[in-house]
C-alpha positions in Angstrom: 3.2 30.8 -172.6 1.8 27.7 -174.3 3.7 24.5 -175.1 2.0 22.0 -177.3 3.5 18.5 -177.9 2.8 16.3 -180.9 4.2 13.3 -182.6 3.4 10.5 -180.2 1.9 7.2 -181.1 2.2 3.5 -181.2 5.4 2.0 -182.6 7.1 -1.4 -182.5 10.3 -1.9 -180.7 13.3 -0.8 -182.8 11.2 1.8 -184.5 11.5 5.6 -184.4 9.3 8.6 -183.6 9.9 12.4 -183.7 8.2 14.4 -181.1 7.6 18.2 -181.5 7.0 20.9 -178.9 5.6 24.1 -180.4 5.9 27.2 -178.2 3.9 30.4 -178.3 3.8 33.5 -176.0 7.5 33.6 -175.2 10.7 34.8 -176.9 11.6 31.1 -177.5 15.3 31.6 -178.2 15.9 33.0 -174.8 15.0 29.9 -172.8 16.4 26.5 -172.1 14.0 23.6 -172.7 13.6 20.0 -171.5 11.8 16.8 -172.4 10.4 14.8 -169.5 8.5 11.5 -169.5 6.2 9.7 -167.1 5.5 6.0 -167.4 2.4 4.5 -165.8 2.8 4.3 -162.0 6.2 6.0 -162.2 7.5 9.5 -161.3 8.2 12.0 -164.0 11.8 11.8 -165.2 14.0 14.1 -167.2 14.9 12.8 -170.6 17.0 15.5 -172.3 17.8 19.2 -172.0 18.8 21.8 -174.5 20.2 25.2 -173.7 19.9 28.5 -175.5 23.2 27.8 -177.3 22.1 24.3 -178.2 24.2 22.4 -175.6 22.5 19.1 -174.8 22.3 16.7 -171.9 20.7 13.3 -171.9 19.5 10.7 -169.4 21.7 7.6 -169.5 18.7 5.5 -170.5 18.3 7.4 -173.8 21.8 8.4 -174.6 22.9 7.4 -178.2 19.2 6.7 -179.1 17.5 10.1 -178.6 18.4 13.5 -180.0 17.0 16.8 -178.7 17.1 19.8 -181.0 15.5 23.2 -181.4 14.5 25.5 -184.2 14.4 29.1 -182.9 12.8 30.3 -186.2 9.8 27.9 -185.8 9.7 28.2 -182.0 9.8 24.4 -181.9 11.8 21.8 -180.0 12.2 18.3 -181.2 13.0 14.9 -179.8 14.1 12.3 -182.3 13.7 8.9 -180.8 15.4 5.9 -182.5 15.7 2.3 -181.5 12.7 2.6 -179.3 12.3 0.0 -176.5 9.1 -1.0 -174.6 10.5 0.8 -171.5 10.3 4.1 -173.4 6.6 3.8 -173.2 5.4 7.0 -171.4 3.7 10.3 -171.8 6.3 12.8 -172.9 6.1 16.4 -171.8 8.0 19.5 -172.9 9.1 22.0 -170.2 10.4 25.5 -170.1 12.0 25.4 -166.7 12.8 29.1 -166.3 10.5 30.9 -168.7 9.0 34.4 -168.6 8.6 35.7 -165.0 11.0 32.9 -163.9 8.1 30.4 -164.0 8.2 26.8 -165.2 5.8 26.0 -168.1 4.6 22.6 -169.2 2.8 21.1 -172.1 0.0 18.6 -171.8 2.0 15.7 -173.1 2.0 13.3 -176.0 1.7 9.6 -175.4 4.3 7.1 -176.8 3.6 3.4 -176.7 6.3 0.9 -177.8 5.2 -2.6 -178.3 7.5 -5.6 -178.0 
């Protein structure tokens, strides 16, 4: 299973970015997915989850600003990030927590930098 993130970059506070996570090697529609982030010097934290039936959960810090979604035809998960704040600066990772063989799979991350 491979997960490849893209879409990160540098944006000013108040701006928007859309992250993508392309999956290969798994029957994508069968698995729940998550976005995590890790800021410099901080622990990795969960940002948002999406289940196989598209139910979603968000961290309080991103609720009403971020939207997680998935396209089971394109085997891709998205994270639409609006009204970005400097504290959103982090490397964002996608995760398949219970993938094939009950293993957890991670992408390599995409960096998001929000300037004030």
